[in-house]
Each structure stands twice: as C-alpha cells, then as structure tokens.
C-alpha positions in Angstrom: 10.5 20.3 0.7 11.7 16.7 0.1 9.7 14.7 -2.5 10.3 11.2 -3.8 8.3 9.0 -6.1 8.6 5.3 -6.4 9.8 4.3 -10.0 7.9 1.0 -9.7 4.4 2.0 -8.5 4.3 5.9 -8.6 3.7 6.1 -4.8 4.7 9.6 -3.4 6.4 10.7 -0.3 6.5 14.4 0.6 8.8 15.3 3.5 9.1 11.5 4.2 5.3 11.1 4.5 3.6 8.7 2.1 0.6 9.9 0.2 -1.6 7.6 -1.9 -1.2 8.0 -5.6 -4.4 9.2 -7.3 -6.1 10.5 -4.2 -3.1 12.3 -2.6 -4.6 11.2 0.8 -2.2 10.6 3.7 -1.0 7.1 3.3 0.4 4.2 5.4 3.6 2.6 4.1 2.8 -0.8 5.8 -0.6 -0.9 4.1 1.2 0.0 0.7 3.6 -2.9 1.3 0.8 -5.3 2.0 -1.3 -4.2 -1.0 1.4 -3.5 -3.6 5.1 -3.7 -2.8 5.4 -7.2 -1.3 3.7 -8.8 -4.3 4.6 -6.5 -7.1 7.7 -4.5 -5.9 11.2 -5.1 -7.2 14.6 -3.7 -6.4 13.5 -0.2 -7.6 10.8 0.0 -4.9 11.5 2.8 -2.4 9.0 1.9 0.2 10.8 1.5 3.5 8.2 -1.1 4.6 8.6 -3.4 1.6 9.0 -6.9 2.9 7.4 -6.3 6.3 4.4 -8.3 7.4 1.3 -6.5 8.6 -1.0 -3.8 7.3 -3.8 -4.3 4.9 -3.6 -6.9 2.1 -6.1 -7.7 -0.6 -7.0 -11.0 1.2 -7.7 -9.1 4.4 -10.0 -6.7 2.5 -11.8 -9.5 0.8 -12.4 -11.2 4.2 -13.8 -8.0 5.6 -16.2 -7.6 2.7 -17.4 -11.1 2.9 -18.0 -10.7 6.7 -19.9 -7.5 6.1 -21.9 -8.8 3.1 -22.2 -12.6 3.3 -23.5 -14.3 0.2 -26.5 -16.6 0.7 -25.9 -20.1 -0.5 
C-alpha cells in the first residue's frame, strides 16, 4: 500500500487516490485544488492538480447556496 500526506494541509492519498482529511471520504484532487491548494498551498503541496482551474471553489459554493436560499431584501 502506498500512502502520502501533504505536509501543508494534511490531505491524504492512498494508492494515489485522494481522500478528504477528517472524513476519509473519497476525494477529488481538482476540488481540493480549488478549495485549498490554489489559495493556500505552497511549494510543499503535493496535490498534482495544484494550479489547475476547475473543480469546486468557495466562491462557487457560496453562489450555489445563495441560489438555493435567496435572501429577501
């Protein structure tokens, strides 16, 4: 078994498959990049998708929440 942990954020890879830290659910490297690595990663980040565009971002999640639950003004 091959395991790796990112020294920057603690994300885990088991046999080259990303799993979310904390939940250990199957992860998505592009989502991890959009949510964490692209803004907060550094040279120690081991995510192969760091720097790639796409996936989920916090801005995208906020927009989806606002569309699903509009605030009356």
